[in-house]
C-alpha positions in Angstrom: -143.6 178.6 98.8 -141.7 175.6 99.5 -139.0 174.7 100.8 -135.9 173.6 99.2 -135.5 169.9 99.7 -133.1 168.9 97.5 -131.9 165.0 97.8 -134.1 164.3 100.6 -137.6 165.7 98.5 -139.1 162.2 97.8 -138.8 160.7 101.0 -139.9 163.9 102.5 -143.1 164.6 100.4 -143.5 160.6 100.4 -143.8 160.9 104.4 -146.2 163.9 103.6 -148.5 161.9 101.7 -148.2 158.7 103.3 -148.9 160.7 107.2 -152.4 162.4 105.1 -153.3 158.8 103.8 -153.4 157.5 107.1 -154.6 160.6 109.0 -157.3 160.5 106.5 -158.2 156.1 106.7 -158.1 157.2 110.8 -160.8 159.9 110.1 -163.1 157.5 107.2 -162.7 154.6 110.1 -164.6 156.2 112.9 -167.0 158.2 110.6 -167.7 154.2 109.2 -168.1 152.9 113.6 -169.5 155.4 114.3 -172.3 155.0 111.8 -172.5 151.4 112.5 -173.0 151.8 116.7 -175.4 154.6 115.5 -177.5 152.2 114.4 -176.7 149.9 116.5 -178.1 152.1 120.1 -181.0 152.6 117.6 -181.9 148.4 117.1 -181.4 148.0 121.0 -183.7 151.1 122.2 -186.1 150.1 120.1 -185.8 146.6 121.4 -185.9 148.0 125.2 -189.0 149.6 123.4 -191.3 146.7 122.8 -190.9 145.9 125.4 
């Protein structure tokens, strides 16, 4: 069920692809930062627990 895009098909599909890549990159970056922050928090809590 693909609409007819005519001569703009390349530009429209390219824009969709670029958007999908950017969203996937943002999700990946967010997950990576979440892991880093959880690790840093666990280390900080461990240091506080040692005192």
